[in-house]
C-alpha positions in Angstrom: 95.6 17.4 -55.5 96.8 20.7 -56.6 94.3 23.5 -56.3 95.5 24.9 -59.3 95.5 22.4 -61.9 93.7 22.9 -65.1 90.8 20.6 -65.2 89.0 19.6 -68.4 86.7 16.6 -70.2 88.9 14.9 -72.0 87.9 14.9 -75.8 86.1 11.4 -76.6 84.1 11.2 -73.8 80.1 12.1 -74.1 77.7 12.6 -72.1 74.2 13.0 -71.7 71.9 14.7 -68.8 68.3 13.8 -67.0 67.5 15.9 -65.2 70.0 16.0 -62.2 71.9 12.2 -63.1 73.8 11.9 -66.0 75.3 8.6 -68.5 78.9 10.0 -69.1 80.8 7.1 -72.0 84.3 6.9 -72.4 83.9 6.4 -76.6 87.0 4.4 -76.9 86.5 2.4 -74.6 83.2 1.9 -74.2 83.0 2.0 -71.1 79.5 4.0 -69.0 79.8 5.8 -66.0 76.8 7.6 -63.7 77.0 10.6 -62.3 74.7 12.1 -59.4 73.3 15.8 -59.2 76.3 16.8 -57.9 78.7 15.3 -60.6 76.3 16.7 -63.4 77.1 20.2 -61.4 81.1 19.9 -61.7 80.8 17.5 -65.2 79.0 20.9 -66.8 81.7 22.8 -65.3 84.9 20.8 -67.3 83.4 21.6 -70.4 86.0 24.8 -69.5 89.1 24.8 -67.8 88.6 25.1 -64.7 90.0 24.8 -61.4 89.6 22.7 -57.7 88.5 25.9 -56.1 86.6 26.8 -58.8 84.7 24.0 -58.4 84.1 23.8 -54.6 83.1 27.4 -54.3 80.0 26.8 -57.3 78.8 24.2 -55.4 79.1 25.7 -51.5 77.0 28.3 -53.1 74.6 25.3 -54.5 74.5 22.9 -52.0 74.9 23.3 -47.9 77.4 22.0 -47.7 81.0 22.6 -45.4 84.0 23.7 -47.4 85.7 20.5 -46.2 83.4 17.7 -46.9 82.8 20.0 -50.5 86.4 19.5 -51.0 87.3 15.8 -50.2 84.3 15.0 -51.9 85.2 16.9 -55.0 89.2 16.1 -54.8 87.8 12.2 -55.3 85.7 12.7 -57.9 88.2 14.6 -60.1 90.9 12.3 -59.1 88.2 9.2 -59.9 87.5 10.5 -63.4 90.9 11.7 -63.8 92.0 7.3 -63.4 89.4 6.6 -65.9 90.8 9.5 -68.6 88.0 11.2 -69.0 89.8 14.5 -67.8 92.9 15.7 -68.2 94.7 17.8 -65.5 97.4 20.6 -66.4 99.3 22.5 -64.5 97.5 26.2 -64.0 99.6 28.4 -66.0 100.0 31.2 -63.3 
């Protein structure tokens, strides 16, 4: 997954957040997905276009996690969200 690609939530996806958990619903299919605390932070960042590097940087300041593990986990999360059509990825203009 390219670090410079822009990621953002797809239209047609809704989420309800309760404390440090969220439920995401893809409206076209009616599928539901649960997010843990870190997933909730990432999901909130996806309200606006962002990059993998920006997400990892934000998580490193919020959680005690090493950069390699964080990057790996965020990459896995974003790849899964993209494969489920919950987020879209575009090439960065720079």
